[in-house]
C-alpha positions as CSV (number, residue, x, y, z in Angstrom):
1,M,5.9,26.0,-9.1
2,R,5.6,22.0,-9.2
3,F,6.5,19.5,-6.5
4,F,8.0,16.3,-6.6
5,R,5.1,13.7,-5.5
6,I,7.3,11.6,-3.3
7,N,8.3,13.1,0.3
8,I,11.4,10.9,1.2
9,Y,11.3,11.2,4.9
10,L,15.0,10.0,5.4
11,T,16.9,13.1,5.3
12,I,20.5,13.7,4.3
13,K,21.0,14.5,8.0
14,Y,20.1,11.0,9.1
15,F,22.1,9.2,6.2
16,F,25.5,11.1,7.3
17,F,24.9,10.6,10.9
18,S,24.6,6.8,10.1
19,L,27.7,6.5,8.3
20,F,29.8,8.0,11.0
21,S,28.3,7.0,14.4
22,S,28.5,3.9,16.4
23,H,25.9,1.1,16.2
24,K,26.6,-0.1,20.0
25,K,23.5,-1.3,21.8
26,I,21.4,0.3,19.0
27,T,19.1,-2.7,18.7
28,N,17.8,-2.4,22.2
29,K,17.0,1.3,21.7
30,I,15.1,0.4,18.5
31,N,13.2,-2.3,20.3
32,K,12.3,0.0,22.9
33,Y,10.6,2.5,20.4
34,L,9.2,-0.2,18.3
35,K,7.5,-1.9,21.8
36,F,5.9,1.9,22.4
37,Y,4.2,1.9,19.2
38,S,3.1,-1.8,18.8
39,N,2.3,-2.2,22.5
40,K,4.0,-5.4,22.2
41,N,6.9,-7.1,24.2
42,E,8.8,-8.8,21.7
43,I,10.4,-7.1,18.5
44,I,12.5,-9.0,15.8
45,L,14.4,-6.9,13.2
46,T,14.4,-8.3,10.0
47,S,16.1,-7.2,6.4
48,Q,12.6,-5.9,5.1
49,L,8.9,-6.8,6.1
50,R,8.6,-9.9,3.6
51,V,11.1,-11.6,5.6
52,G,9.0,-11.2,8.6
53,F,5.9,-12.3,7.2
54,K,7.6,-15.5,5.7
55,L,9.1,-16.2,9.1
56,V,5.7,-15.9,10.7
57,L,3.9,-18.2,8.2
58,N,6.4,-20.8,8.8
59,Y,6.2,-20.6,12.4
60,L,2.6,-21.0,12.3
61,K,2.7,-23.7,9.7
62,E,5.0,-25.9,12.0
63,K,2.9,-25.1,14.9
64,N,-0.3,-25.9,13.0
65,P,0.4,-28.6,10.0
66,K,-3.2,-29.3,9.6
67,K,-4.2,-25.8,8.7
68,N,-3.4,-24.9,5.3
69,E,-5.6,-21.7,4.5
70,I,-5.1,-18.0,4.9
71,I,-7.6,-15.3,4.6
72,V,-6.4,-11.8,2.8
73,N,-7.7,-8.6,1.5
74,S,-7.5,-9.1,-2.4
75,Y,-6.5,-5.5,-2.9
76,N,-2.9,-6.2,-2.1
77,L,0.7,-6.6,-2.8
78,A,1.1,-9.4,-5.4
79,E,4.4,-10.5,-3.5
80,M,2.5,-10.9,0.0
81,I,0.3,-13.4,-1.8
82,N,3.4,-15.0,-3.7
83,I,4.9,-15.6,-0.2
84,C,1.7,-17.4,0.9
85,Q,1.3,-19.7,-2.0
86,N,5.3,-20.4,-1.5
87,T,4.7,-21.5,1.9
88,N,2.0,-24.1,0.5
89,L,-1.0,-22.0,1.9
90,K,-4.4,-21.8,0.2
91,V,-5.2,-18.1,-0.1
92,K,-8.8,-17.1,0.1
93,Y,-9.8,-13.6,-0.5
94,A,-12.3,-11.8,1.6
95,K,-15.0,-9.5,0.5
96,L,-14.1,-5.7,1.3
97,N,-16.0,-2.9,2.7
98,N,-16.0,0.5,1.3
99,N,-12.5,1.4,2.2
100,L,-11.0,-2.1,0.5
101,F,-10.6,-3.5,4.0
102,I,-11.5,-6.9,5.0
103,D,-15.4,-7.0,5.5
104,E,-16.0,-8.2,8.9
105,N,-19.4,-10.3,8.0
106,D,-17.6,-12.2,4.9
107,L,-14.6,-12.8,7.4
108,K,-17.0,-14.7,9.7
109,K,-17.9,-16.9,7.1
110,K,-14.8,-17.6,5.6
111,I,-13.1,-18.7,8.7
112,N,-12.9,-22.8,9.2
113,K,-11.2,-25.5,10.8
114,K,-8.2,-25.1,8.1
115,T,-7.6,-21.3,8.7
116,L,-4.3,-20.5,9.7
117,A,-4.2,-17.1,10.0
118,V,-5.7,-13.4,8.9
119,L,-3.8,-11.1,7.2
120,V,-4.8,-7.4,7.1
121,T,-3.3,-4.9,5.2
122,N,-3.4,-1.2,6.6
123,I,-4.1,0.8,3.3
124,F,-7.2,3.0,3.9
125,N,-8.9,1.6,6.6
126,T,-10.5,3.0,9.7
127,Y,-9.7,2.4,13.2
128,D,-13.0,0.7,13.6
129,S,-12.7,-1.5,11.0
130,S,-9.2,-2.8,12.7
131,I,-11.2,-3.4,16.0
132,K,-13.9,-5.2,14.3
133,I,-11.4,-7.8,12.5
134,K,-9.1,-7.9,15.6
135,S,-12.5,-8.8,17.8
136,I,-13.5,-11.8,15.4
137,C,-10.0,-13.1,15.3
138,N,-9.9,-13.2,18.9
139,K,-13.3,-15.2,19.5
140,R,-12.5,-17.8,17.0
141,K,-8.6,-18.0,18.1
142,I,-7.1,-17.1,14.7
143,P,-3.8,-15.6,14.7
144,L,-4.1,-12.0,13.2
145,I,-1.1,-10.8,10.9
146,E,-1.2,-6.9,10.5
147,D,0.7,-5.5,7.4
148,N,1.4,-1.8,8.7
149,A,4.0,-0.9,6.2
150,I,2.0,2.4,5.3
151,Y,0.3,3.3,8.4
152,F,3.1,3.3,11.0
153,G,2.9,6.2,13.3
154,N,-1.0,6.5,12.6
155,F,-2.8,6.6,15.9
156,K,-6.6,7.0,17.2
157,K,-6.7,9.3,20.3
158,I,-9.1,7.6,22.8
159,K,-9.1,9.4,26.2
160,K,-6.4,11.4,25.6
161,K,-4.3,7.9,25.0
162,K,-3.0,7.3,21.4
163,I,-3.6,4.0,20.1
164,Y,-1.6,3.3,17.4
165,A,-1.9,1.5,13.7
166,G,0.2,-1.7,14.1
167,S,-0.8,-2.6,17.5
168,F,-4.0,-4.7,16.7
169,G,-2.6,-7.8,15.1
170,D,-0.8,-11.1,17.2
171,Y,2.2,-10.2,14.6
172,I,2.6,-6.6,13.6
173,L,4.6,-6.5,10.1
174,N,6.5,-3.0,9.8
175,S,8.5,-1.8,6.7
176,F,11.6,0.5,6.9
177,N,12.2,0.7,3.2
178,I,13.4,3.7,1.2
179,M,10.0,5.6,0.7
180,K,8.3,4.6,4.2
181,N,7.7,7.1,7.2
182,I,10.6,5.7,8.9
183,S,13.4,4.5,6.1
184,G,16.7,2.5,6.6
185,M,16.9,1.9,3.1
186,Y,15.9,-1.8,3.7
187,G,14.3,-2.8,7.1
188,G,11.5,-4.4,8.7
189,S,10.3,-6.0,11.8
190,V,7.9,-8.2,13.6
191,A,6.4,-7.1,16.9
192,T,4.3,-9.6,19.0
193,N,3.5,-11.1,22.6
194,D,4.4,-14.7,21.3
195,K,7.9,-15.3,23.0
196,K,8.4,-18.6,21.2
197,F,7.9,-17.4,18.0
198,A,10.6,-14.6,18.8
199,L,13.1,-17.5,19.9
200,Y,12.2,-19.2,16.7
201,A,12.7,-16.3,14.4
202,N,16.0,-15.1,16.1
203,V,17.2,-18.3,15.8
204,K,16.6,-18.7,12.3
205,I,17.9,-15.1,11.5
206,S,21.0,-15.9,13.3
207,K,21.9,-18.5,10.3
208,Y,21.4,-16.0,7.6
209,K,23.7,-14.2,5.6
210,N,24.5,-10.5,5.6
211,F,22.5,-8.5,3.4
212,P,24.2,-8.4,0.0
213,I,26.2,-5.2,0.1
214,I,25.9,-4.6,-3.9
215,K,22.3,-4.6,-3.5
216,Y,22.5,-2.2,-0.5
217,F,24.8,0.3,-2.1
218,K,22.3,0.2,-5.3
219,Q,19.4,1.4,-2.7
220,C,21.8,3.9,-1.0
221,L,22.7,5.3,-4.7
222,I,18.8,5.6,-5.7
223,F,18.3,7.5,-2.4
224,L,20.9,10.1,-3.0
225,I,19.9,10.8,-6.6
226,L,16.2,11.0,-5.8
227,K,17.0,13.4,-3.0
228,I,18.9,15.6,-5.4
229,L,16.4,15.4,-8.3
230,S,13.5,16.1,-5.7
231,N,15.3,19.5,-5.3
232,N,12.4,22.2,-6.2
233,F,14.8,23.7,-8.7
234,I,16.1,20.7,-10.6
235,Y,12.8,18.9,-10.4
236,N,11.2,21.8,-12.3
237,I,13.8,22.4,-15.0
238,F,14.7,18.9,-15.5
239,F,13.4,15.6,-13.9
240,F,9.6,16.6,-14.1
241,N,9.8,16.1,-17.8
242,I,11.2,12.8,-17.5
243,L,8.5,11.5,-15.4
244,K,6.3,12.8,-17.7
245,K,7.5,11.0,-20.6
246,A,7.8,8.1,-18.7
247,N,4.2,8.0,-17.3
248,I,3.0,8.6,-20.8
249,S,4.9,5.9,-22.5
250,Q,4.6,3.6,-19.5
251,N,8.6,3.2,-19.4
252,R,8.7,0.2,-16.7
253,F,12.2,1.0,-16.0
254,I,12.0,4.7,-14.9
255,L,8.7,4.0,-13.3
256,G,10.1,0.9,-11.5
257,I,12.8,2.9,-9.7
258,I,10.6,6.3,-9.0
259,Y,7.6,4.0,-7.9
260,P,8.6,0.8,-6.8
261,S,6.2,-1.8,-8.4
262,I,4.6,-4.5,-6.7
263,K,3.0,-5.9,-10.0
264,F,5.0,-9.3,-10.0
265,K,4.8,-12.6,-9.2
266,K,7.8,-15.4,-8.8
267,T,7.8,-19.1,-8.3
268,S,10.5,-18.7,-5.6
269,L,11.6,-16.3,-3.3
270,P,14.9,-14.1,-3.9
271,E,17.8,-15.3,-2.2
272,Y,18.2,-12.0,-0.5
273,Y,15.3,-12.4,1.7
274,Y,17.0,-14.9,3.6
275,S,19.6,-12.1,5.2
276,K,20.3,-10.2,8.3
277,I,19.4,-6.4,8.7
278,N,22.7,-4.4,8.6
279,S,24.1,-2.2,11.1
280,F,23.6,0.8,8.9
281,S,19.9,0.3,8.4
282,K,19.5,0.0,12.4
283,K,21.4,3.4,12.8
284,M,19.1,5.3,10.1
285,I,15.9,3.7,11.8
286,Y,17.1,4.5,15.1
287,Y,18.1,8.2,14.4
288,Q,14.4,8.8,13.0
289,L,12.6,6.7,15.6
290,S,14.4,9.1,18.1
291,D,13.3,12.3,16.5
292,N,10.0,12.8,17.4
293,I,9.8,16.5,16.8
294,N,10.4,16.1,13.2
295,F,8.3,12.9,12.9
296,N,5.4,14.7,14.4
297,K,5.8,17.7,12.0
298,N,5.5,15.4,9.3
299,H,2.5,13.6,10.5
300,I,0.8,17.0,11.3
301,K,1.5,18.2,7.9
302,K,0.4,15.3,6.1
303,K,-3.3,15.3,8.3
304,L,-3.9,18.7,7.5
305,N,-3.4,18.3,3.5
306,N,-5.5,15.3,3.9
307,I,-8.3,17.2,5.7
308,F,-8.1,20.0,3.0
309,Y,-8.3,17.6,0.1
310,H,-11.1,15.8,1.7
311,K,-13.3,19.2,2.7
312,I,-12.9,20.8,-0.5
313,L,-13.3,17.4,-2.8
314,N,-16.3,16.5,-0.6
315,K,-17.9,20.3,-1.0
316,K,-17.4,20.3,-4.9
317,K,-18.7,16.9,-5.5
318,I,-16.8,16.4,-8.8
319,N,-18.9,13.8,-11.1
320,G,-16.4,11.3,-12.1
321,I,-14.6,11.1,-8.6
322,E,-15.5,8.9,-5.7
323,L,-13.9,9.6,-2.0
324,L,-13.2,6.8,0.4
325,K,-15.0,6.6,3.8
326,Y,-12.6,9.2,5.8
327,E,-13.3,9.3,9.6
328,D,-9.7,9.8,11.7
329,P,-7.4,12.2,9.8
330,N,-4.7,10.8,12.5
331,F,-5.5,7.3,11.9
332,Q,-5.8,7.5,8.2
333,N,-3.3,9.9,7.7
334,Y,-2.4,9.1,4.2
335,N,1.1,9.4,2.3
336,D,-0.7,10.2,-0.6
337,Y,-4.5,11.4,-0.8
338,P,-6.2,8.5,-2.7
339,I,-9.5,9.2,-4.8
340,I,-11.4,6.9,-7.3
341,V,-11.6,8.4,-10.7
342,E,-13.1,7.7,-13.9
343,R,-10.9,7.8,-17.1
344,K,-7.8,7.7,-15.0
345,K,-5.3,7.1,-17.9
346,A,-6.4,10.4,-19.7
347,L,-6.8,12.0,-16.2
348,V,-3.2,11.5,-15.4
349,N,-1.9,12.6,-18.8
350,Y,-4.0,15.8,-18.4
351,L,-2.7,16.3,-14.9
352,F,1.0,16.0,-16.2
353,S,0.3,18.7,-18.8
354,K,-0.9,21.0,-16.1
355,G,2.5,20.3,-13.9
356,I,0.8,17.7,-11.6
357,E,2.6,14.7,-10.6
358,T,0.5,11.8,-9.4
359,K,0.8,8.4,-8.2
360,T,-0.6,5.9,-10.6
361,V,0.7,2.3,-9.0
362,Q,-0.6,1.3,-5.6
363,Y,-1.9,-2.0,-4.7
364,V,-3.4,-4.5,-7.4
365,D,-6.1,-7.1,-7.6
366,C,-4.3,-10.4,-6.5
367,Q,-7.4,-12.4,-7.5
368,K,-6.7,-11.4,-11.1
369,I,-3.0,-11.8,-11.0
370,F,-3.3,-15.1,-9.4
371,K,-6.1,-16.4,-11.4
372,S,-8.4,-17.4,-8.7
373,K,-11.9,-17.2,-9.3
374,K,-13.4,-14.4,-11.2
375,S,-14.8,-11.7,-9.1
376,N,-16.3,-8.2,-9.3
377,E,-15.4,-7.5,-5.8
378,L,-12.9,-4.9,-6.7
379,K,-15.0,-3.0,-9.5
380,N,-11.9,-2.3,-11.5
381,Y,-10.4,-0.2,-8.5
382,E,-7.0,-1.1,-9.4
383,N,-7.6,1.0,-12.5
384,K,-9.2,3.8,-10.7
385,I,-7.4,4.5,-7.6
386,L,-5.2,7.8,-8.3
387,C,-3.2,8.9,-5.2
388,L,-2.7,12.9,-5.3
389,P,0.8,14.3,-3.9
390,N,0.5,15.1,-0.4
391,H,3.7,16.1,1.8
392,K,5.1,18.7,3.7
393,L,6.0,21.0,0.8
394,I,2.6,21.3,-0.6
395,S,0.4,24.2,0.6
396,K,-3.3,24.8,0.7
397,K,-3.0,27.2,-2.5
398,Y,-1.1,24.0,-4.6
399,I,-3.8,21.7,-3.6
400,M,-6.8,24.1,-4.8
401,F,-4.6,24.1,-7.8
402,I,-4.6,20.4,-8.4
403,V,-8.4,20.3,-7.2
404,N,-9.5,22.8,-9.6
405,N,-7.7,21.0,-12.3
406,L,-9.4,17.8,-11.4
407,E,-12.9,19.6,-11.9
408,K,-11.9,21.3,-15.2
409,F,-11.0,17.8,-16.5
410,Y,-14.3,16.1,-15.9
411,K,-16.4,19.4,-16.9
412,N,-14.7,19.4,-20.4
413,K,-15.0,15.4,-20.8
């Protein structure tokens, strides 16, 4: 039995609840949940994470006009760097640690009088790494912007208290797009204790147009189609073969729908950035945030799969596969288990031939895309990171099947 790699946490139940329910006072209810996860007092809902990021940069730039530099992970979303450049900021790429997160020693060297902010992206990082970066920014009085699109709901338990990812920064960016842990089709938020920013952002958003209905309808249609295609019966007899051919031929149209790509940059921001989050998105976000039982169940299942992947791969020590540093399964609770591999393209084709779907597109080397100074910092990780399937339908038996095929591939090379 093959399994669709993507776990779309937004269920049909939430979708139809949102269609036929009232949205009175729903913003306050969402804000209450987001304040809990972020440990912040102010919540600004946006049409997507990037809108919130642009608002934060504009605000900080107006507040500190003489500062024009931002320090970021070089392994990032190209669109985030594009937003920085469109705000007339010089982007400085920090060196990375073993988990492709900003190296704290290099950050200390790169911060100067022109540094407007530091942007960290929660991808594979540990709790300790986040704490160290936060401490440096606090000491140097530099605002820390935390991109928490992937890690929402992940936590570190300290003295029986949960410290959530997305609570370290001065400005926390969350995403509620279609394939995130909480999905409203489109949607995002900024969490902060900066009351002046909250006022600034709400005034700006009040002047935005409503989110384009055609674009929203298209996203809803994609969701419904993916839900149908992810049915195990339909996936096995029909959809898997389409994905297999699309991956082998690198069909950008199909891959762009199934695995939303981030390999692009633009000279100007799309018009729909400047729009409000709609009530339908709000309702879907609220129903998922309020369903703690289902949310925790998904978290636990992903965690157990990640632990098992790491245990087996660490034990086998397959020549050709490198593992990332993995310290805390609750904090590093990956939606896809990441490994660093040799001969990635050949491996992906081999796994597809065995009925195993993997994710080949993740974050990218933004230094290369934006033609900054050449650096060997990423060691070509962009073409080496492979994400193995991880969701509630996948069993230990299926994980063993995947690992055994990884082992066979590298033994026969």
